[in-house]
Backbone as CSV, one residue per row, in Angstrom:
resi,resn,N_x,N_y,N_z,CA_x,CA_y,CA_z,C_x,C_y,C_z
1,MET,20.456,-21.472,-36.043,19.787,-20.361,-34.707,20.984,-20.321,-33.767
2,LEU,21.642,-20.945,-33.240,22.589,-21.052,-32.416,24.030,-21.104,-32.953
3,LYS,25.062,-20.248,-32.769,26.509,-20.341,-33.320,27.231,-21.044,-32.280
4,LYS,26.889,-20.397,-31.300,28.170,-20.737,-30.336,27.512,-21.323,-28.924
5,GLU,27.695,-22.355,-28.495,27.035,-23.079,-26.976,27.795,-22.237,-26.151
6,LEU,27.028,-21.866,-25.390,27.299,-21.305,-23.636,27.665,-22.199,-22.873
7,PRO,28.690,-21.535,-21.917,28.901,-22.500,-20.713,27.538,-22.479,-19.775
8,ASP,27.365,-23.151,-18.766,26.747,-23.080,-17.563,27.421,-22.514,-16.430
9,LYS,26.744,-21.212,-16.590,26.717,-20.353,-15.319,26.165,-19.387,-14.976
10,LEU,26.005,-18.532,-14.296,24.951,-17.833,-13.743,24.433,-16.423,-14.645
11,TYR,25.490,-16.109,-15.015,25.476,-14.505,-15.447,26.410,-14.772,-17.085
12,TYR,25.883,-14.151,-17.894,26.347,-13.797,-19.079,26.396,-12.599,-19.694
13,SER,27.553,-12.506,-20.580,28.004,-10.909,-20.856,27.254,-10.863,-22.361
14,ILE,27.159,-9.403,-22.847,26.158,-9.237,-23.955,27.254,-9.838,-25.042
15,SER,28.084,-9.669,-25.049,28.974,-10.402,-25.730,28.683,-11.631,-26.136
16,GLU,28.735,-12.647,-24.773,28.556,-14.243,-24.883,26.924,-14.051,-25.732
17,VAL,26.085,-13.338,-25.434,24.737,-13.495,-25.716,24.924,-13.368,-27.311
18,SER,25.336,-12.087,-27.800,25.231,-11.594,-29.003,26.090,-12.996,-29.719
19,GLU,27.435,-13.212,-29.510,27.832,-14.511,-30.373,27.030,-15.833,-30.264
20,HIS,26.484,-16.030,-29.446,25.883,-17.181,-29.120,24.281,-17.223,-30.110
21,PHE,23.941,-16.028,-30.188,22.271,-15.970,-31.212,22.773,-15.239,-32.436
22,ASP,24.104,-14.916,-32.405,24.733,-14.415,-33.546,23.993,-13.194,-34.555
23,VAL,23.720,-12.115,-33.533,23.175,-11.208,-33.658,23.967,-9.877,-33.341
24,ALA,23.712,-8.714,-33.306,24.578,-7.449,-33.007,24.244,-7.158,-31.542
25,GLN,25.089,-7.044,-31.098,24.827,-6.379,-29.377,23.963,-5.322,-29.279
26,SER,24.009,-4.338,-30.320,22.988,-3.175,-30.137,21.431,-4.047,-30.561
27,LEU,21.209,-5.111,-31.179,20.147,-5.509,-31.626,19.405,-6.275,-30.290
28,LEU,20.302,-6.588,-29.548,19.873,-7.185,-27.944,19.468,-5.780,-27.133
29,ARG,20.336,-5.136,-27.157,19.764,-3.886,-26.635,18.302,-3.044,-27.052
30,TYR,18.278,-3.221,-28.302,16.933,-2.596,-28.744,15.701,-3.635,-28.264
31,TRP,15.942,-5.098,-28.283,15.036,-6.079,-28.155,14.725,-5.529,-26.393
32,GLU,15.846,-5.435,-25.835,15.404,-4.977,-24.104,14.413,-3.721,-23.990
33,SER,14.999,-3.173,-24.820,14.006,-1.805,-25.051,12.461,-2.250,-25.248
34,GLU,12.410,-3.055,-26.148,11.237,-3.274,-26.794,10.621,-4.421,-26.181
35,PHE,11.204,-4.988,-25.488,10.280,-6.288,-24.594,10.693,-5.984,-22.959
36,ASN,9.718,-5.872,-22.537,9.844,-5.595,-21.227,9.779,-7.383,-20.376
37,THR,10.315,-8.075,-21.168,10.581,-9.553,-20.342,11.787,-9.896,-20.562
38,ILE,12.836,-9.036,-21.235,14.198,-9.246,-20.995,14.579,-7.803,-19.838
39,LYS,15.554,-8.485,-18.814,15.515,-7.506,-18.185,16.808,-8.079,-17.218
40,PRO,18.321,-7.876,-17.907,19.458,-8.257,-17.476,19.816,-7.234,-16.255
41,LYS,20.558,-7.567,-15.627,21.291,-7.197,-14.238,21.993,-6.060,-14.790
42,ARG,22.556,-5.471,-14.189,23.038,-4.215,-14.210,24.271,-3.885,-13.220
43,ASN,25.354,-3.507,-13.100,26.477,-3.492,-12.168,26.343,-2.114,-11.910
44,LYS,27.304,-1.148,-11.395,27.263,0.076,-11.250,27.635,0.791,-12.303
45,LYS,28.772,0.326,-13.129,28.958,1.056,-14.574,27.929,0.974,-15.441
46,GLY,27.089,-0.161,-15.378,25.780,-0.323,-16.027,25.883,-1.442,-17.277
47,THR,27.093,-2.095,-16.838,27.450,-3.152,-17.854,26.494,-4.321,-17.475
48,ARG,25.597,-4.737,-18.672,24.660,-5.924,-18.757,25.147,-7.227,-18.625
49,PHE,24.176,-8.147,-17.411,24.756,-9.104,-17.034,23.190,-10.385,-17.497
50,TYR,23.236,-10.953,-18.418,21.839,-12.044,-18.865,22.083,-13.244,-17.828
51,THR,20.700,-13.369,-17.635,20.411,-14.427,-17.154,20.269,-15.809,-17.980
52,LYS,19.870,-16.878,-17.462,19.103,-18.032,-18.485,17.808,-17.646,-18.498
53,LYS,17.196,-16.886,-17.691,15.643,-16.509,-17.921,15.824,-15.580,-19.198
54,ASP,16.746,-14.714,-19.304,16.926,-13.533,-20.327,17.011,-14.239,-21.435
55,LEU,18.132,-15.499,-21.881,18.151,-16.318,-22.694,16.994,-17.048,-23.306
56,GLU,16.315,-17.319,-22.337,15.126,-17.848,-22.853,14.150,-17.044,-23.687
57,GLN,13.944,-15.847,-23.063,13.250,-14.591,-24.037,14.099,-14.257,-24.970
58,ILE,14.982,-14.219,-25.155,15.870,-13.576,-26.180,16.033,-14.746,-27.157
59,GLY,15.646,-16.108,-26.755,15.385,-17.156,-27.856,13.928,-17.268,-28.239
60,LEU,13.113,-16.680,-27.767,11.912,-16.778,-28.110,11.799,-15.778,-28.938
61,ILE,12.526,-14.410,-28.438,12.012,-13.655,-29.642,13.009,-13.879,-31.015
62,TYR,13.893,-14.363,-30.593,14.781,-14.699,-32.157,13.898,-15.541,-32.730
63,HIS,13.503,-16.774,-32.081,12.760,-17.747,-33.100,11.511,-16.945,-33.842
64,LEU,10.810,-15.810,-33.530,9.628,-15.536,-34.174,10.279,-14.288,-35.007
65,VAL,11.264,-13.719,-34.699,11.662,-12.491,-35.612,12.601,-12.958,-36.798
66,LYS,13.553,-13.529,-36.207,14.746,-14.003,-37.176,14.158,-15.404,-37.904
67,GLU,13.760,-16.267,-37.336,13.276,-17.622,-37.936,12.139,-17.328,-38.396
68,GLN,11.001,-16.967,-37.864,9.741,-16.969,-38.384,9.457,-15.911,-39.191
69,GLY,9.921,-14.893,-39.011,9.800,-13.530,-39.960,8.575,-12.431,-39.125
70,PHE,8.372,-12.831,-38.210,7.742,-11.795,-37.596,8.155,-10.334,-37.313
71,THR,7.123,-9.323,-37.269,7.556,-8.043,-37.055,7.773,-8.189,-35.284
72,LEU,8.010,-6.890,-35.269,8.549,-7.112,-33.625,7.122,-6.750,-32.783
73,SER,6.244,-6.242,-33.433,4.713,-5.892,-32.952,4.248,-7.321,-33.513
74,GLY,4.190,-7.877,-34.261,3.787,-9.125,-34.499,4.321,-10.017,-33.535
75,ALA,5.810,-10.303,-33.003,6.228,-11.085,-32.258,5.795,-10.987,-30.925
76,LYS,5.202,-9.933,-30.353,4.734,-9.287,-29.344,3.104,-9.427,-28.928
77,ASP,2.412,-9.362,-30.138,1.062,-10.136,-29.919,1.124,-11.716,-29.640
78,LYS,2.190,-12.457,-30.518,1.976,-13.678,-30.474,2.875,-14.269,-29.155
79,LEU,3.658,-13.744,-28.278,4.124,-13.672,-26.759,3.099,-13.651,-26.039
80,LYS,2.040,-12.754,-26.125,1.271,-12.424,-25.416,0.154,-13.363,-25.526
81,LEU,-0.299,-13.541,-26.507,-1.371,-14.949,-26.670,-1.151,-16.012,-26.643
82,ASN,0.078,-16.706,-27.057,0.357,-17.844,-27.125,2.115,-18.191,-26.776
83,LYS,2.292,-17.258,-25.235,3.584,-17.777,-24.961,4.118,-19.233,-24.822
84,LYS,3.047,-20.053,-24.345,3.329,-21.252,-23.975,3.542,-22.350,-25.335
85,GLY,2.662,-21.917,-26.502,2.999,-22.513,-27.700,4.235,-22.165,-28.214
86,VAL,4.754,-21.084,-28.309,6.131,-20.452,-28.939,7.181,-21.050,-28.013
87,GLN,6.916,-21.388,-26.889,7.879,-22.030,-25.876,8.102,-23.663,-26.501
88,THR,6.893,-24.079,-26.480,6.901,-25.447,-26.973,7.657,-25.552,-28.332
89,GLU,7.172,-24.925,-29.392,7.640,-24.867,-30.655,9.233,-24.667,-30.873
90,VAL,9.800,-23.974,-30.010,11.451,-23.509,-29.917,11.822,-24.750,-29.335
91,GLU,11.248,-25.474,-28.507,12.086,-26.540,-27.328,11.672,-27.784,-28.581
92,THR,10.717,-28.000,-29.053,10.708,-29.067,-30.079,11.404,-28.953,-31.070
93,ILE,11.857,-27.892,-31.737,12.814,-27.513,-32.766,14.344,-27.615,-32.412
94,ARG,14.525,-27.619,-31.019,15.854,-27.651,-30.369,16.239,-29.351,-30.477
95,VAL,15.182,-29.998,-29.949,14.986,-31.547,-29.655,15.354,-32.093,-31.220
96,LEU,14.628,-31.831,-32.042,14.672,-32.327,-33.627,16.327,-31.976,-34.207
97,LYS,16.580,-30.791,-33.673,17.745,-30.665,-34.406,18.973,-31.377,-33.727
98,GLU,18.894,-31.592,-32.200,19.835,-32.628,-31.478,19.675,-34.192,-32.184
99,ILE,18.419,-34.349,-32.317,18.404,-35.727,-33.156,19.103,-35.687,-34.493
100,LYS,18.723,-34.905,-35.077,19.429,-34.454,-36.531,21.112,-35.102,-36.337
101,ARG,21.635,-33.895,-35.655,22.919,-34.147,-35.277,23.335,-35.351,-34.876
102,PHE,22.805,-36.103,-34.083,22.953,-37.792,-33.561,22.851,-38.391,-34.877
103,LEU,21.678,-38.490,-35.455,21.719,-38.944,-36.699,22.734,-39.006,-37.828
104,GLU,23.418,-37.784,-37.867,24.584,-37.366,-38.643,25.463,-38.023,-38.307
105,ASP,25.716,-38.117,-37.092,26.860,-38.912,-36.627,26.922,-40.122,-36.950
106,VAL,25.800,-40.772,-36.287,25.896,-41.958,-36.913,25.909,-42.583,-38.078
107,ARG,25.465,-41.936,-39.073,25.597,-41.904,-40.357,26.900,-41.890,-40.941
108,GLU,27.902,-40.729,-40.430,29.527,-40.406,-40.664,30.004,-41.869,-40.025
109,LYS,29.579,-42.227,-39.056,30.295,-43.571,-38.710,30.286,-44.913,-39.297
110,LEU,29.116,-45.149,-39.831,29.006,-46.321,-40.903,29.743,-46.557,-41.529
């Protein structure tokens, strides 16, 4: 899922977010137009600045569309009906991937 880890800060540029999720910047802009839960801040020039909340929303959409194969309308419906369940699923997968990395590190050290 995630290609590049992001530093801990208040705002992220669209290039950082697109690199983090390994998607095109145009896809992020499209998702922003399709999902009203993604609302990056903008400066006077119109440059987008994404918050951690935006990243969480993008992560849910990414999981449904790119990993689970949902259509955009299917992802919208799923988030409307069971957003908590999707959040739990994404968090569970994240924790399991961390455990897997840990176990792989242990195996390498043995």
